[in-house]
N, C-alpha and C positions, 0 to 999 in steps of 0.2 A: 769401706767395708760394706757389702750389699746386704740389705735388709731381707729377711725372709718374708716371703708373701703367704698369706693363710687363705687359700681359696675356700670359700662357703657359700651356702645358700642365705638367701635373706632371712629366712626363719631362723638359721643357725646364728646369724650375727645377731638378731634380736633377742634369743637366748642368752647368748654371752653377754649382751649388754644389760639384760634384767638381772642376770647374776651378779655383774659387777656393781650395779646400782644397789641390791640387796647387801653385798659385803660392805660397801662404803657406808650406807645408811644405817643398816641394822646390825650387822655381825661386829663391826668395829666397836660400836657403843657397848654391845654385849661383853666383848673381851675386855675392853678398858674398865667395865664394871667389875667384872670378875677379878681384874688385878687389884683394884681398889680394896674389894672385900678381902681377897687373899693377904694383902699388905696388913691389913687389920689384925691378923692372926699373929702378928709379931715376927719372930726371928725369920728372916728370909732365908737363911742357909739352910734350914730344915724343914723349910714350907713347901710341901708337894703341890698344894693348891696353886700357889705363886708360880712355881716351875711350869705346871701344866698350863696356866693362862698365858705365860709367856711364851710357851710353845705354840699354843694356838694363834697368839698374836702374830707370831712370825709366819706361820702358815698362811693366816687370812692375808697379810700385807704381801706375801709372795703370790698368792693366788691373784691379788689385785694388780700387782705388776704385770703378771702374765697375761691377764685378760686385757688389761689396758693395751700392751703390745699387740696382742692378736686382733684386738678392734682396730687400732690404728693402722695395721698392714693388711686388714681384711680385704680380699678381692671378691666381691659378691658376683656369682656367676650368673648371667642372664642367659637362659636357654631358649628365648623367644625365637632366634633367628637359626635354631638348630632343627633339623627335620624331626618330625614326632616320632619316628621310629629309630633314632640314634640315641645310643647310651652316652649321656653327659652328666655332669654333676648335678645334683637335684633330682635325677630322674630315678623311678623305681622300676627295677629290672628283674623279670622273671626269667628262669633258665631251668632246662633240665640236664642233669648229668647223664652222659652218654657211656655206656649202652643201657644202664639199669632205669633211667628214666625219674630219679628222685628229682622233685621240682623244689627250687628254692626261689625266695624273692627278697632282694636287697634294694635299700637306696643308697646310692652313691653320694657321698657327702664330703667335705673336706675333713682333714684330720683333726680339727679343732672340734668338730660336733659328731665324730663317730661314736657309735654305741652299739655295739654288737647284740645287745641284749633286746634293742628295739629294731634290729636288722638294719642298722645303719652302718655301712662300712666305708672306710677311709679310701678317699681317692690314692692313696699310697700303698693300699693292700694289694696283694698278688692278684686277686679276683678282679678288683677294678681297674687296675694297670691293664690287664690283658681283654677287658671288654669295653674301656673308654673308646668312643669312636666307632663302635660295631653296631649293627643293626639287626632288627628281627630277622631270625632264620640263618643268621651266622653261625658257624660252628667254630669254636674257639677253644684253643689249648690253654689250660692255665697251669702255669709253673709255680710250684710252691716248695718250700723247704722239705716236705714230706713226699714229694714226687709231683707228676703231672697228670691231670685228667682233662677230658673234653667235654665241653658243655654246648648246648644249642639254645640260643637266646629266643625265647618264645613271646615276650610281651616287654614292650617299653613305654612307661607311662609317665605323665608329669605328676609330680607329687604335691597335688594341691588338696 
């Protein structure tokens, strides 16, 4: 079975490692303590605090497992040998929608670190797939489930 590779920036990998460390060192202990306290309440069959703590424990352990796998199979993207005006993982891209000229800026990141609220979009998203490898002044058609639209790339910057 081929293992999935998780492309990401060095910053993204560091954030995942920090989250993993926090879960292992702090959150696990907090959950174990909650379980101990809930057990002291007596009858476990009707103990919602115990059930809640066990559910949280399952979530924490699942997240730890997921993070360990993502970090183990992380592929940190090095954009040092890529032209400065080329769109690649880790770059901040500004483009305008054609013909109305609405400007948008996104940082292209691996799926593990995508956060649309921080304008970080996954390299698997329709926009990123269409613009990866393109350069400043390229006009690109973006195909989305809701239809297609054209954009013009106006700036590509290293996200430092």
